[in-house]
N, C-alpha and C positions, 0 to 999 in steps of 0.2 A: 503493499499499500504506499510505500514511501514514493516511489516513482509516480504514482497516480496523484498523490497529494501535491507533489512538487509541481505538476503541470495543471492544477486545478485553478486556472485563472482565465480571464477573457481571451488572452492570446495564446492559449495552451496548445500543445501538440495535438493534431486531430486523431491520433491513433486511438484514443479511448472511446470515440463515438463513430469512428469511421468503419471499421471492420465488425461485420455483423453475423459471421457463421457461428455455428452452434457453440464453439468452445470459447468465444471472446466475450469480454465484458459487456459490450454494447449489444451482442447478439443474445446473450443470456437475459439481459434487462428487457430488450424489446419483446422477447418471448414471454414475458409475464403479463402481457396485454393482448387483448383480441385485436386482430389486424384484418382489413380487407384484402383479399388475394385474387378476386376474379369478378367478372360481371355475371350475375345469375343468368342472364339471358344467352350467355356464350356457352353455358353448360346444359346440354340437353339431356333428358332422361335416357339412360342406357349407353351413355357415352363416357369415355375416360380420356384425360388429357395429361401430358406431362406439365409439371409446374415447378418453377424454381423460385423460391422465397428465401432471402438472407443465405444465399449459397447453399441451400439444401434442395436436394432432388426428391420431389414428391410426385404423387400421381393424385389428381383430383377427379372423382368420377360422381355421377348422379345416378342413384339407384332407379330401378324401374318404377319404384313408388315416388320418386321425385325428391328424395332426400339426398343432399350432397355428403360426400365423405372424402376424407383426406388422409393418405397413409404414405409411409415411405415409398420412394420411387422405384426401388428395384426388389426383385424377388430374392428372398434369402436363400433359396436353392442354388441357383447358378448366376445370380446377379443380373439377370437380363431385365430390361426396361418394362414395367408392369403396365405402363399405359398402352402397350401393344396388344394387351389381352382382351378378355371379353368381360362386360358387365352381365351378371346373371342374377336378377332380383336386386338384392342389396349386397351383393358380393362381387369380386373381381377374380377371374381365372387367368393364371399366367399362360401367355402364348407358347412359351417353350416346352414345359413338361406338364402343364394342367393344373399345377397347385392352386388351390382356390382359397380365398381369404375373405372373411367378413368385413364389414365397414369399420368394426372396431378392431381389426388387425389379427384376429384369431385365424389360425390355419384350419380349414375345415376338410380338406381333402388332398391327397397325395396318391394320384391314380396308380403310378409305378411301384409305389411302395405299400400299397394296400392300407394307406393312411395309418401306418404304424406309429409314427412318432409326430402326429399333428400337434400334440399337446406340448410339444418341446420347441415349437417353432411359432413365431409370431412376428407381425410388423408393427412398427411404431406408428400408431393412429392418432389423430388429433380431432378434437371437437370442431364441429363447423355449424354455422347458421346462415340461412338466407335472411337478409334484412335490408329493407329499402333498395332493392335491386342489385345488392352486392353480396358476394359469398364472403364471410367472415371465419376466420380460423383463429384457434388458440394454439400456439406451436411450443409452448412451455411444458415443464414437467408437472405432474400432478393434477389435481383438480383445477379448473380454469376459474378465474374470478367471475364475479357477477357480470353478465353481458351488459355493456353500456347502450342505453337507448336514448333516442332524441325525439321525444313525443311531438315537438313542433313540426318536424319533417314527417311524422306519420299521419297527421290528420290536419288537413286545411284544404280550402277550396282553391285548387290551382294546379299547377304543373310541378312535378318532382323530376328536375333533369338530372340524368345520371351521366358522367363524363369521366375520362381518364385519359392519360397520356404517359408514354415511356420517355425517359430523358437519359442520356448516356453521360451522367456524372454521379458522383456519391450523393446519396439521398439527403444528407445533412446540409449541403449546399443550398438545396431548394428549401429545407426546413428553415434555415437561417434568413433565407430571402423573405420569408413571411413576415419576420420581424425586423424589416428593414424599409421603413417608409422613405428614407431619403432617396432611394433608387427610383421611385415612381416618376418624379418630374424629368428624368433623364432617359431611362430605359423605355418608359411608356409615355414619353412626352408628347406623342402625336395622339394619344387617346383623348378623344372629346370629352369624356367624363373625368378625366384625371384633374386633380388640383393644380391650378396653375401657379406653381411656385415650388419651393425647395422645402423638403421635410427637414428643418434645421435641428440640429442637436437640442438646442435650448428649448424646442417645443415639443420634444418627444419624452414620454415616461414610460417606464417599464417596471412593474412591481410583481412580486410573487402573489399568486392567488391560491384558492382552494383547489383550482384545477390545473394551474400551471403559471401563466404570465398573462397579466392584463396590460395591453400595450396601447397607449393613448398619444394621439397627436392632436395637439390645440393649434387651430389657425389663429392668425393675428386678429380676426373678427370675434374670437372667443368660441367658436364652434369646435366640436371634437369629434373625432373619429375613434372609437374604442373597439379593439380586436381582442379576442381571447385565444390564446394557445393553451391547449390541453396536453399535459405529459402523457406519453413521451413525444407524440408525433401526430397530434390532431390540431386542426386550426378552425376557429369559427370567426366568420366575418360578415360584415355587410358589404356585398359585392359591388363593384361598378355597374351603373346601369348601362345595357347594351341593346335595348329595344325600346321604340317609342311608346309602346303600350304598357311598359312596367317602369317602376322606379327602381329603388335599391332593392337588391334581393339578398338573402341570407344563404351562405354557403358553408359547407363542411369539406375540409381537405385532409387527406392522409398521405404521408410520404412513406412508401413501403420499399425497402431494399430488395432488389433482385439479387444482386451480387454488390461487391464494393464499388464497381463503376457504373452501375445501372440502377435505375428505380423507376417505380411507377408513383404517379399521382392520382389517387381516386378521390373524385369530388362528387358531392350532391348539392343541388341548387334549389332552394325553396322559392318558387316563384308564384306569388299570391295574384293570379289573374283569372277571371272567370268569364263565362259567356262568349260573346263574339271576339273580345280582345284575346281571350285564351285560344281561340281558333286561329286568330291571325298571328299570334306569337309562335304557335305550334307549326303553321305552315312556313313562316319566315325561318325558324330554326332548322326545319328539314330541308328548305332550299339551300340554307347555308351550309349545311353538311355537304350537299352535292357539289356546291360551287368550289369548296376547297379541294384542289386536285393536286397540290403540292404538299408533301409531308414536311412539316417544320423542321423535323429531324434532318432531312436531306438537304434542306435549303441552309440550315444552320452549318452543316459540314462544308458545304460550297463556300460560304462566307468566311468561315474560319480558316479555311484553306487557301484564301485569297483569290478565289476564282470569280467572286461575285460581291457586289456591295449591297448593303441593305437598302439603300435608296433605289436600287434598281428592281426591287422585288415587288411584284403586284399584290397589293394587300387584298384583293379579292380572291386570289388564288391560295392563300396560305392563312393560318391562325397566326396573325401577326404578334399578338401578346406572347404566346408561347414561343414564337420565334425569337423575339426580343429577350425574353428571359433565358431561353437557350444560349443565346450569345453571351449574355453576362455570366450565367453559371458554368456552362461548359467552357467558356473562355477562362475560367479559374484553372482549368485542368480537370481531368477526370476525377482527380482527388485533389482538393485545394491544398496549397502548402500555406498552412496557417502560422508557421513558425516565424515568418518574416514579415507579418502583417503590421500595419500601424493604425490601430483603431482610434477612433475619436468619439465625441459625445453623441454623435448620430447613430453610433452602433450600440447604444444603450440596451435595445432588445437582444442583440446578439450576445452581449456580455452577460446578461441575466440567464438566458437559455443554457449558454455553455455551463454556468456556474451550477445551475439546477442539475444538469446531466451529471457532472462530475461528482456532485454531492451524492446524488441518489446511487450512482454506480459504485462509489466507494462504500455507501452504506449496504448495499447489496452484497458486495464482495466479502464484506466483514459479517455478513449475516445479522446485521443491525436492522432495527425497525425502518421500513420505508414510509414515506409520507402516503397516506391513503388519499391519492388525489380524487377529487370529486367535483362534478359540475354543479355547483349548488345554485340556488334560484337567483342569487345576486351576480352570477356570471352572466353579464348581458353584453350585447354588441350594439353599436350605434354608429351613425354616419351623418354629420352635420345636422343634427336636431331630430333625425329619424332613428327611433330605437327599434330593437329586434322584437321578436314576437313575445308578447306579455303571456305569462302563465295561464291567465284566465282566458285567453283566446284558444289556447290548446285544450282546455278543459271543456270549452263549449263546441269545440269542433268534432263532428262525428264522420264526416266524409273523407275517405282517404283520397289523396291527390292521384291524378293520372301520371303514371310513371312514363317518362320518355327519354329515349336514348339520343344524346346529342353528339356523340363521337363522330368527327368527320370520317366518312367511309374510308378515305385514303390512308387513314393512320390506324385503322383497327388491326389490319394485318401486321403492322409493325409492333403493336402492343402485345399481340397474342404470341408472336415469335420471341419477343423479349421474355414474356412470362413463361415461355416454354424452354428457356434456357438457350435459344438460338441466338447467338451474339449477331448484331447486324453487320459486323465487319471484323 
C-alpha cells in the first residue's frame, strides 16, 4: 500500500485505475458494481455471442425463455470458444465435444464421458439483468450488491433513447472528461447549445456527495449547471438540447472497459415529449441515424493521422460531438500519460474523482470498509434554472416510456466487434 498511497494525488500515476483485468486493483474494484455490458435488443433468444469486458473473455447468451446468461468464454474441457455452441433452453452446449452447461455454470452433460464427472466441472457464471434496454452484469465475487434502479427513467410520458459507442482509448479518459466543463467551449464550441464562454476554474466547484461527486458550474449571471457523478463510473446530467421540440433532457452514462485501450460508453436519455411532438422527434432521430454514414472512429483516425482536418468534415455525415471528443481523448494517447500533467483550478473535478478512486481502492485492498455509495433524494441535476425530475413526478407517473434505439447504423457493427474482442486494427 505504500506505493499506492504515494501516488494518491490529482497528478498521480494512472496505473491504479487504468488496468482493469481480473487481478488488478481497479479491475477488482469495478467488479464490485453492476455494469451495463450489451444492448438488450442485440441479444436475441436462442443466440450466444462472445463478449469481452475488462479484458475477460465471456459468452453472453439469451435462453429460449428470454433470460440473459453470462458465463466464462471457454469450455473447461479443451478451452474452445463457447459462443460457437448451441443454446438449448437455458443451457449452452459446446460445439467441440458437446459438453452442456446451465446458465449458472453447472456442467450438466459430458456425452463422451457418460457424464461421469459433471459435478467436478463448472463455469464461472455471473448474475445478469435486462433493465431499461440494456443487459447489466455483476462480474465480482460472491453475492451481488442490490441492483441500482433509476425510477425517473422507468416511468414517464416520453421517449427513452438508448445509445452507445466504442472509443479507442482507456475508459478513465472519458470518465474524467465528464468532470471537465472547461473543455466544452473549445472542443464543442460550434454546438449551438453550448455555453458561449469558458468554464473558468474560479467558477467550478466539485464536492464529494453520497453518490460520488457533485460538480457545479456557475455562470457570471448566477445561473448554475449541476451534474452528478456516481462512483465508480456513472454520470447523471442535464444534456444539451439537440431538437427543436425538446428542451433539456436528462441522461445517464456509463464508461465500461473492454480492455485497457478500448471502452464502451452506454447511455440512456430521458426525453419528456408527448403527442405530435414525440412523433416528430422520433422521426427526426431515425432520419439522423441514417444520415450519419461516416463512423466517427474512422474519421478520428484520419484526422489524428494527418490525412484530414476537422474543418473539412461534413457535420451531416458524422456524429460531430463524438468525433470532437475522440480527437481530444484519443489525442491524449490510448492510455494518457498523467505523470507529466500540469493541472490547474479548472481541473477541480478531475482532482476530486482521482482522490476518491485512490481512497476507495486503497481501502478495498486493505479489506477496510468502503463508502456505501447511494443516490439519495438530494442528488439532483440542473441546468440554467431547469431542475431534473422531481421525486413526486416519478411517483405519479404510471406509463413506461417508449424505448427507442438511436445508435447510428454505421457505428453498430463497430460497437459489436469491439465488445466481441475484435480489435478494429
